[in-house]
C-alpha positions in Angstrom: 124.2 -46.9 -52.3 121.1 -48.7 -51.0 121.0 -52.5 -51.1 118.3 -54.4 -52.8 115.1 -54.8 -50.8 112.7 -57.7 -51.1 109.0 -57.1 -51.8 108.2 -58.0 -48.2 110.6 -55.4 -46.8 109.1 -52.7 -49.1 105.5 -53.6 -48.2 106.0 -54.2 -44.5 105.5 -50.6 -43.3 102.1 -50.4 -45.1 100.7 -53.6 -43.8 98.5 -53.7 -40.7 98.3 -57.4 -39.9 96.2 -59.1 -37.2 97.9 -62.2 -35.9 96.2 -65.4 -34.9 98.4 -65.9 -31.8 101.6 -64.6 -30.5 103.4 -67.9 -31.2 101.9 -68.9 -34.5 102.5 -65.9 -36.8 99.5 -66.7 -39.2 97.7 -63.7 -40.6 94.0 -63.1 -40.2 91.6 -61.0 -42.3 91.1 -57.5 -41.0 87.4 -57.6 -41.7 86.1 -61.0 -40.6 89.1 -62.5 -38.8 89.5 -65.7 -40.9 92.9 -67.2 -40.6 95.2 -67.4 -43.6 95.9 -70.8 -45.2 93.2 -72.7 -43.3 90.2 -74.6 -44.7 87.2 -72.9 -43.1 83.7 -74.4 -43.0 81.1 -71.7 -43.8 77.4 -71.2 -44.4 75.9 -69.2 -47.3 74.9 -66.3 -45.0 78.6 -65.7 -44.1 78.9 -67.5 -40.8 82.0 -69.7 -40.4 83.5 -72.1 -38.0 86.6 -70.9 -36.1 88.6 -74.1 -35.3 91.0 -72.2 -33.0 88.3 -71.1 -30.6 85.9 -73.9 -31.5 83.0 -71.5 -32.1 81.0 -70.1 -35.0 81.5 -66.5 -36.1 79.5 -64.2 -38.3 80.7 -62.3 -41.4 82.3 -59.7 -39.1 84.1 -62.1 -36.9 81.8 -61.9 -33.9 80.8 -65.1 -32.0 77.3 -66.4 -32.9 75.2 -69.4 -31.9 75.8 -72.8 -33.5 73.7 -73.4 -36.6 70.7 -75.6 -36.7 71.2 -79.1 -38.1 69.2 -78.2 -41.2 71.4 -75.2 -41.8 74.6 -77.2 -41.3 73.7 -79.2 -44.4 74.5 -76.2 -46.5 78.1 -75.8 -45.3 81.0 -75.5 -47.8 84.7 -75.8 -47.1 86.8 -73.0 -48.4 90.6 -72.5 -48.4 91.1 -68.9 -47.0 93.9 -66.8 -48.5 94.6 -63.5 -46.9 96.3 -61.0 -49.2 97.0 -57.3 -49.2 94.5 -55.1 -51.0 94.7 -51.5 -52.0 91.6 -50.4 -53.9 92.8 -47.1 -55.2 96.2 -46.2 -56.4 96.7 -43.4 -53.9 100.1 -43.7 -52.3 98.8 -42.6 -48.9 96.1 -45.3 -48.5 97.2 -48.1 -46.3 97.2 -51.7 -47.6 94.6 -53.8 -45.9 94.8 -57.6 -45.4 91.6 -59.2 -46.5 90.5 -62.8 -47.2 89.1 -63.9 -50.5 85.5 -63.4 -49.4 86.0 -59.9 -48.0 88.0 -58.9 -51.1 85.2 -60.0 -53.3 82.6 -58.1 -51.3 84.8 -54.9 -51.1 85.3 -55.1 -54.9 81.5 -55.3 -55.4 81.1 -52.1 -53.3 83.7 -50.2 -55.3 82.3 -51.6 -58.6 78.8 -50.3 -57.7 80.3 -46.9 -56.9 82.3 -46.8 -60.2 79.2 -47.7 -62.1 77.2 -45.0 -60.4 79.9 -42.5 -61.2 79.9 -43.5 -64.9 76.1 -43.1 -65.0 76.3 -39.7 -63.4 79.1 -38.6 -65.7 76.8 -39.3 -68.7 74.0 -37.2 -67.2 75.8 -34.1 -65.8 79.2 -32.4 -65.4 78.9 -32.2 -61.6 76.9 -32.4 -58.5 76.0 -29.7 -56.0 76.9 -31.9 -53.0 79.7 -34.2 -54.2 81.4 -31.9 -56.7 82.8 -32.9 -60.1 82.4 -36.6 -60.9 85.8 -36.9 -62.4 87.4 -35.9 -59.1 89.1 -38.9 -57.5 87.7 -38.1 -54.1 84.1 -38.7 -55.3 84.7 -42.4 -55.4 85.5 -42.5 -51.7 82.5 -40.4 -50.9 80.2 -42.7 -52.9 81.6 -45.8 -51.3 80.9 -44.4 -47.9 77.3 -43.6 -49.0 76.8 -47.2 -50.3 78.2 -48.6 -47.0 75.8 -46.6 -45.0 72.8 -47.7 -47.1 73.8 -51.4 -46.8 
């Protein structure tokens, strides 16, 4: 008989974490690299200050130039929480660790794709290129199309 497993033990094989440092053990977002549990100073365009490296990073985690003093006036402080996210309920899909900002943006992409599918479902039974709209794989194809266009 198997012993009881904790939630962390069950989810551990599906997580793909990025660590802040070998010694610290804090998680980082897979998309932008923001550290978990840290208050981050950010600009409206997605740039944020990385206190560990003492540099500014863009929305994808790449180093960028320091903001101008006028831009710095629009900064906001945000507590970053990195959580596991699985958009679809497919058991094969890996869980991704994303911060609150990246989860919101990812949800918007999937929301637009779902809205597009519902509009197309009202108009037709299927599509010559994507197949039937009620097929679960169509959502993934449309999300990729939206990502390429943005």
